N, C-alpha and C positions, 0 to 999 in steps of 0.2 A: 429397539435401536434408538440413539440420540445423537444426531448429526446437526451440529449448531454451524452456521457460517457467519463470520465476522467480517464486515466490508466497511470502508470508508464512504460516507454519505456526501463528501464535497469534492474538493480537488486533492485529496491525501493530506498527509501530515496531521490527522485529525487526533492523533493520540491512540492509535490501533495497537502499539505495542504496550502500553501500560493497561488497556482493558484486558487484552489478551492475557497478560501475565496476571492481572486481577481474578479472572474467573477460570484460569486454567488448571487450579488445582482440583477441580470437579471432573476433569477429563482424563482419558487414558491415551489419548493421542491428539496432537496437534499438528496439522498439515497445512504447509504454505502451498498454494495452488497456482499462482502465477507470478510472473516478472522475475527480476534477477536482483543484481546488486545496485539497481537504480533506486530500490528502495531504502528505507532505514527506520528501524524501530527503536527508539529508545526507551530502556527499562531501567528503573531503579531498583536494586537488589541488594539487600542487605547493607543499605547506606552507600553502595556504588553505583555509578550510571554506566550501563552498558549500553553499548550500540550495535543492533544487530543488522545485518543487510540481507542475508541469505537464510540463515538458520532460523527457525519458527522459535517465537519467543517463550513456548513450553519447555524450550531446553533448561529453563531455570528449575524445572521440578524434577526430581530424581525418579519418580514413578511414571513419568511421562514418556511415550515413544514419539520424537519429533520427527517429520517426514518433508522433505522437499519433493514435491509432486512433479508429475509429467508436465504439466503446463508451464514450469519454470524453464528458464535459461540460465546456465551457471558457468561461471568463470572459475576453473577449479584452483587457480592460484589464488583468488581472493576467499574462497570457500576454505582452503587450507589454513589461510592466514587468520581467517575468523574463528576456526577450529582451534589453532594454536593459542589465540587470545583468551578463549573460555576456558581452556585447560590451564593456562597461567593464573586464571582467576580461581582456580579450584572448582569449575564447573565442567563436569564430565559430558565429553559428547561421544561416548562409545555406543549410545542408544540410536543416535542419528542414522535414518535410512534416507536414501537418495533413489528416486525412481530411476530405473535403467533406461527408460524413455525420454527422461528429460535432457534437451539440447545443451550443446556445450557452446559458449562463447570463445571464438577463436582469436588469436592476436589480429588477424586482419579485420574481424569485426569492429575492433575498437578503433583501428586505424580510419576504417571508412566512415564510422559514426563522426568522429572529430572532423574528419575532411568534409563529410557532406554539410555540417554545421557550417562550416567557415565558408564552403561555397555559397551557402545560402545567406550569409550576411545578415543585413537587417532583417530578412524574413526567417532567421532560423527558428526552429520549433522550440528550443531550449532543452534539448535532451541533456543527460548526465554524461554523455560521451563515453560511456561503459561498454559500448557494443551491444546494447540490448535489441535496438531494432532491427540492425544487420543480421542479428542471430535469428530473431522472428521471421525476417524476409528469407532467409537460406530454408528454415523449417517450413514456410510455405511453399517455396519453390522446390521442397524435396532435395535440396543439396546440403543439408545440415549434418552434422555429427552429433551422435547422441552419447550419454553415459555408458552405456553398454559397450561403444565402441573402444572405450579405453581397455576393454578386457580382451580385446584381441588385435594384436600389433598389425597383422597382416590386412584386416578390415581397415583399421585407423589409416594406413598408408594408402590403400586403395581409395577410400574416401577422399583424403587429402589430395592423390593425384587427380582426382575428377574435378575438385573444386579449385584448386591453386590457379590453372592456367587463367580462368576467368577473373579471378580475384587480383591476380598479379598485373594482368591487362588494365583493369581499372585502377590500382594504385599507382602505376607507372604512368600510363598514357593520359589519364584523366586527372590525376592528382600530383604527378611528379614525385611520388613517394617511394621509399623502398620496397622490394618485394621480399617473399619468402620462399624456401625450399621445404619439400617434404620432410627431409632428413633434420633440419632445426626445429620445425614444429612436433615433429613424432617424438623426438628427444627429449623436449620439455615436457610434452603431454604424457609420456609414458613413465617419467618421474612422478607427476603428479598421481597416475593410476595407482602406483605402489600404496600411495596413502589412502586413497578413495575406494578402492576395490572392496574391502571389508563392508562398506556401507551401501553398495549398489543392491537394489532389491527389486522385485516387481511389486511395487507398493500399493498399486491397485487391487490386487488379490488380497493384499493383508488389510486395507482399510475395510474392504468389503466383508472379509471374515470377521473382522473386529465388530462391525456394525450387527451383523448376524448374531454375534454372541452377546449383543446388548451392551457392549461397551461404547465408551463416551468419545467422540471424534468432534474436534473442533477444527474447522477450516478457516484459515487465517488468510485474509487477502492482504495485498499491499496497494500503494498508490489510492486512487478514490474512483467513484462512479462517473465523475466528470472527466477522468482520463481515460475511459474504457474506449477502446478501439472503436466500437459500434456506436455507442451511446455517449460518448464524451464531446467536448468542444473540438471536434475533429478540423484541421489536423493536429492541434495542439494537444494531443493525447499520447498516451504509452502505446506499446506494441502488443498489449495483451489484453484480455478480458478481466478487470478486477471486480466484476459484479457477481452476484450470487450464481448466476449462470456458469460463470467461469468455474466456479468450484467443482461442479460436476464434471466437466471437460478436462480441467486442469489436474483433478486428483483421480479420475477413474470411476466415478459412482453415478448411479441413477439419481433423479430428482426426486424420488421416493425416499431417499436417504435423508432429506433435508428436513428437519422437524421445525427449526427456528432460525431466523435471520436478523442479527443484531447490526444495526447502522451505527458507525460512529460520526460524531459531528462535533466540531468546536462552538463555544458559545458565541462566536464570531466566525470568520473565515479567512483563509490563506489558500494562496497557490504560489508555486515556484514555476520560474520559466515563462515563456510568452503564452499569448491566448487572452481572450475576452475575459473580462471580471467586472460586472455591472455594479457591484457595490465597494469597489477598491476605494480605499482613502489614500489622498495625498496630504493631508493635514497633520497638524499635532495629535490628532487622536489615533491615526495610522501609526505615527512615530511612536505613541505611547505602546500600543498593542504589539509593536515589534519588539519594544524595549523590554515589557514587563512579561510578556509571554515568551520572551527568547526565541524568536521566530527566525532561525536560522536553520536550514537543511541539515540533517542527520547525515545524508551521504555526502552532499557536496559542500556543505557550509554556507550556500548561497542564502542572502536575504530574502524571505519571503515577502510577497506582496500581501497586504492585511485589508480588510472591509469588513462592514457590518454583516451579521448574520442574514444569510439569503434564504428564506423560506421557500422560494419556487425551485432553488436547485434541490433541497432537501425533500420536497414533494415528489420531485422527480425521481430521487433515488428511493423513496418509498416505493413508487409504482415498479421501475426498473429492476429492483431487487427482492420485491415482496417483502419489505421490512415489517417484522413483528415487533420490533423494540428499537428504541433509540438509546444511546449512551451520549449525554452531552460533556465534553470535557473544557478545562480551562475556564469555568465559570468563575473561578476566583480573580481572572486577569480583567474582569469588568467592574470588579470592586473600586468606588471612588468616583465613578462616573456620575454627573448630575442626571443625564437621560442617556436610553440606550435606542437605537434605532433597529428595526427589523425590515427588510424588504418584502413585502407580501406580494408584490407582483412588478410587471415592467411596463413602461410606455415608450412607444415608438410611433413617431408621426400621428399623434392623437389616438392611438390604438392602445388598449389594454391586454397585457398578456398575463394570464394567471399560470400559464404553463411555459416551457422552455420553447422559444420560438424554434420553428423547423428550419428556418433560413438563418444561414451564418451572419449575413449582413445585419439582419434585425438584432440578433443577439450581441453582436460586436457594438451596435449603437444604441441599444436599449437603455433607458434611465430606470432607475429602480423608484418604485412607488412605496416610501416609507410609512410607517406607523411608529410612533415615539413613545417609549415606556419611561417611568421614572426609574432612576437607578438607585443605588445604595452604597453607604460609606463604610458599612461593617467589614471587619475582617472574617471571611467565612472558611478560611482553612481548616478550622478546628471544628467545624461543624461534621456531624456523622449521620444526622437523620434530616430528612426533607423540613420537618417542623422547626429545626434549629435556625435554618436558613431565615433571613430577614424576609420579611413581607414581600417586598418589591422583587427581591431575587426567586421567591416562589411564584409570584405572579408572570415573571419573565419565564420561566421554565414551563408553566401552564399554557402561556400564550405559544410557546414554540410547540408545544404538545398538540395545542388544538388547530394549529396552522398544518401539521403534519398529518393529523388524524392518526397518530401512532403514540403508544406510551412511551414516556421518558422512564426507563427503567432504571438508569445508572446515570449518576451526576459526579463528576471529578472537580474536586474543590482544590486541587494542588498535585504536584508532580508524583508524590509517592503512593505507593499502593495503598496505604492505610487513610490517604486524603480522599476518600470516596464515600458516597451516599448509595447504598444499595436500596433503592426505592421501591423497584416492584420486581427486581430480578430474585428468583428464589434460590436458595442454598442447593438444591439439586432439582434440575427441570423436569 
C-alpha cells in the first residue's frame, strides 16, 4: 500500500493545492479529510487559475478518484456551485465521491458563525463566517445532520425538528435574527440532494479496499498545523484536525495506512485572521511580501499577515505530524532581498524557548531570536534543479532543512506546476 498525507506546516495558505496538483499524477485517490469551504486551494491548470474550496485538487486528473471524507463539513450549495464551475471549465466531477458520514453545514450554522464573531467584537477569532465552527459544534454535541440524511426525507425532517427549536431560540433571543422552519430548510436541501445523491458513498470502505489492493492514496489536508484544534494557537484555530492524525479519523483509515507525511511550508510565513504571530512584519518588507507573494486569501480575499520564516513553528509541525519530508513554496518571492531572517527560537522575560511555549501568554508576547542569511538577486523562476539555484538560495534551503531535521524534498520557485524543483521526491514512492 501507499498512503501519503499532505499537511500544512504553518498557519495554512502554504501552497498545498499546488503541491497536491504537482504530485497527484502518481496517485489513484486523493482524499480531503477535514475542514469545509473555509479552505482554499489555488491550482494553475492548463494556463487557468482554479480556486477550490471543498473538492480535492486531484480532480484535475481524469484517472484519479477524488473523495471528500467523513471528517469534512459540507455546505451543499457551495459544493454544487464548485462542481458547476469545474464542469464549465471542462473538468468532469462524475468521479467525485462524498462520505455518507460527512456533516452538513446548515443555514443556521452560517448565521450563528457570523453573529458570534460580531458579538465578540475586538476579541473575534477571525473565522470565515462560513458556518464551519457551528457545524462541528453540532457534530460534537450529536445534533448534526449528515450527508446520508439527504437520502431520506423522513430522517431529514425528524433531525431538523430536533435541532431547530434550540437554534431558533438562540437566533431570535440572543442575536435578534430571523428563524427557520423545517419546511423551508427541507425543501432547499432536498433539491441539493437530487444533485448530490449519486456521489454519496461509504468512502472509508472504498479507501481501505484501495490501500489493500496496493493503490496509491493521497490524503490532502486543509489549513495548517498551527490551526489545529488541539495543537494550534487556541482559540485562534479552526474547528477540525488538519494534522496527520486527522487524516486517519477524517478518512476512516488506521495509522498503519500512512507511509509518508509531506509538510508544506512557505519560504516565509503568513496567517489570516486573529492570533499571535511572533515574526509578523509591519514594515516595508512585510508590504513587499504581501505584494510580490499575492498574499490574499483564496476563500475570503482577506489580506494575509506576513512575516519571516519561523523554524520553531516548523519544528513543531515535524513533531506533531511525524513529517518525513518538507516542501518549501514561494522561494522566488524572496529574490532581491539583501538579507533574509529566520527565527530559530523565542525570547520571553530573559528565557529562551527552542520549542513552542506551552502558555499562550508567553507565545503572544514572545520575541523571535533571528539568524540572518545573505539573500540573492537572481531570478530563480526558471530553475529546475537544486544546483541551478544561486548559492545563497541553496544555503537558505539547507539552513531550513538543518533546523527542521527533515529533508526539503520539493522546492517551488513559481506558481505554475512546472516551476518546481523535485529535489528528493521520487517519481514513484
